[in-house]
VOBA-1610 file (N, C-alpha, C; in pm, whole numbers, padded with zeros to 5 digits, always signed):
BEGIN
Unk+04849-18028-05774Unk+04954-17979-05860Unk+04931-17833-05893Unk+04806-17791-05904Unk+04779-17651-05935Unk+04821-17559-05821Unk+04827-17609-05699Unk+04866-17527-05585Unk+05016-17502-05581Unk+05092-17563-05671Unk+05237-17548-05672Unk+05284-17433-05760Unk+05195-17346-05804Unk+05233-17238-05896Unk+05335-17142-05837Unk+05335-17120-05707Unk+05425-17024-05646Unk+05547-17089-05583Unk+05575-17213-05615Unk+05690-17282-05558Unk+05803-17288-05661Unk+05925-17310-05615Unk+06038-17314-05709Unk+06053-17448-05781Unk+05953-17535-05775Unk+05958-17662-05847Unk+05836-17678-05936Unk+05844-17769-06031Unk+05727-17804-06111Unk+05711-17956-06109Unk+05587-18001-06124Unk+05553-18143-06123Unk+05470-18172-06247Unk+05513-18270-06327Unk+05440-18308-06448Unk+05415-18459-06445Unk+05293-18501-06407Unk+05262-18644-06411Unk+05215-18685-06550Unk+05241-18810-06586Unk+05194-18863-06714Unk+05153-19008-06693Unk+05034-19043-06740Unk+04982-19180-06732Unk+04958-19232-06873Unk+05007-19351-06901Unk+04979-19417-07028Unk+04939-19561-07000Unk+04848-19614-07078Unk+04808-19753-07059Unk+04793-19821-07194Unk+04818-19954-07191Unk+04808-20033-07313Unk+04795-20180-07274Unk+04693-20245-07323Unk+04671-20389-07304Unk+04674-20430-07157Unk+04610-20353-07073Unk+04600-20390-06932Unk+04716-20350-06845Unk+04816-20284-06902Unk+04928-20235-06821Unk+04926-20083-06821Unk+04980-20026-06716Unk+04981-19880-06701Unk+05122-19835-06667Unk+05161-19723-06723Unk+05292-19664-06694Unk+05267-19525-06635Unk+05322-19502-06517Unk+05309-19373-06449Unk+05447-19309-06448Unk+05455-19188-06498Unk+05580-19113-06497Unk+05554-18980-06428Unk+05639-18946-06332Unk+05627-18819-06260Unk+05759-18745-06276Unk+05754-18630-06341Unk+05872-18547-06361Unk+05866-18433-06260Unk+05971-18419-06181Unk+05982-18310-06084Unk+06108-18233-06119Unk+06094-18104-06140Unk+06209-18023-06178Unk+06212-17890-06104Unk+06323-17822-06118Unk+06343-17694-06052Unk+06317-17582-06153Unk+06232-17488-06113Unk+06205-17372-06199Unk+06323-17275-06191Unk+06335-17195-06292Unk+06438-17091-06292Unk+06385-16974-06210Unk+06406-16981-06079Unk+06351-16882-05987Unk+06459-16843-05886Unk+06541-16744-05920Unk+06648-16705-05828Unk+06591-16654-05695Unk+06661-16683-05589Unk+06617-16637-05458Unk+06548-16743-05376Unk+06500-16849-05440Unk+06436-16959-05367Unk+06522-17083-05382Unk+06576-17131-05271Unk+06661-17249-05277Unk+06581-17372-05233Unk+06624-17487-05282Unk+06560-17614-05248Unk+06665-17702-05181Unk+06636-17745-05059Unk+06728-17833-04988Unk+06701-17979-05018Unk+06573-18015-05032Unk+06536-18155-05048Unk+06397-18165-05109Unk+06376-18264-05193Unk+06244-18290-05250Unk+06209-18435-05224Unk+06089-18459-05174Unk+06039-18594-05151Unk+05908-18610-05226Unk+05900-18713-05308Unk+05778-18744-05382Unk+05721-18873-05325Unk+05596-18868-05278Unk+05530-18986-05222Unk+05393-19002-05284Unk+05359-19124-05318Unk+05223-19154-05360Unk+05197-19301-05330Unk+05072-19332-05308Unk+05033-19467-05273Unk+04965-19534-05391Unk+05013-19653-05425Unk+04952-19729-05533Unk+04838-19813-05477Unk+04733-19834-05554Unk+04621-19915-05505Unk+04662-20061-05486Unk+04586-20132-05405Unk+04620-20270-05371Unk+04614-20363-05492Unk+04545-20324-05598Unk+04536-20409-05717Unk+04664-20408-05801Unk+04760-20322-05768Unk+04886-20317-05842Unk+04969-20440-05806Unk+05000-20521-05906Unk+05073-20646-05883Unk+05224-20627-05887Unk+05273-20530-05964Unk+05417-20512-05982Unk+05446-20364-06000Unk+05551-20318-05936Unk+05593-20178-05951Unk+05745-20174-05965Unk+05793-20111-06070Unk+05935-20095-06094Unk+05964-19946-06082Unk+06023-19906-05971Unk+06046-19765-05943Unk+06192-19729-05970Unk+06212-19624-06049Unk+06347-19579-06080Unk+06354-19428-06067Unk+06475-19378-06052Unk+06498-19235-06042Unk+06619-19199-06127Unk+06610-19089-06198Unk+06726-19041-06275Unk+06826-18970-06185Unk+06780-18921-06072Unk+06866-18849-05978Unk+06815-18876-05838Unk+06902-18903-05746Unk+06860-18931-05609Unk+06834-19080-05589Unk+06753-19111-05489Unk+06728-19250-05454Unk+06579-19278-05453Unk+06545-19405-05461Unk+06406-19451-05452Unk+06393-19533-05325Unk+06299-19498-05241Unk+06269-19573-05120Unk+06128-19628-05132Unk+06115-19759-05119Unk+05984-19822-05124Unk+05937-19841-04981Unk+05827-19775-04946Unk+05774-19781-04811Unk+05673-19894-04801Unk+05675-19964-04689Unk+05579-20071-04666Unk+05441-20012-04645Unk+05339-20088-04683Unk+05200-20045-04663Unk+05172-20037-04514Unk+05117-19926-04468Unk+05091-19908-04324Unk+04948-19933-04292
//
């Protein structure tokens, strides 16, 4: 995430846990940086095999759940 300082986007991850459950929130936004356009953003991360349930949502765009390879 620190390597993204010179890009026109920002990424803010947040992890919270309570009573054995964990909530992961990843905020991706566009910086106010004229001259740099963004055509597409893809966010990918792999959850560990111990994760029993994942509810993925997006405020904008679509969510694609990829099969474990």
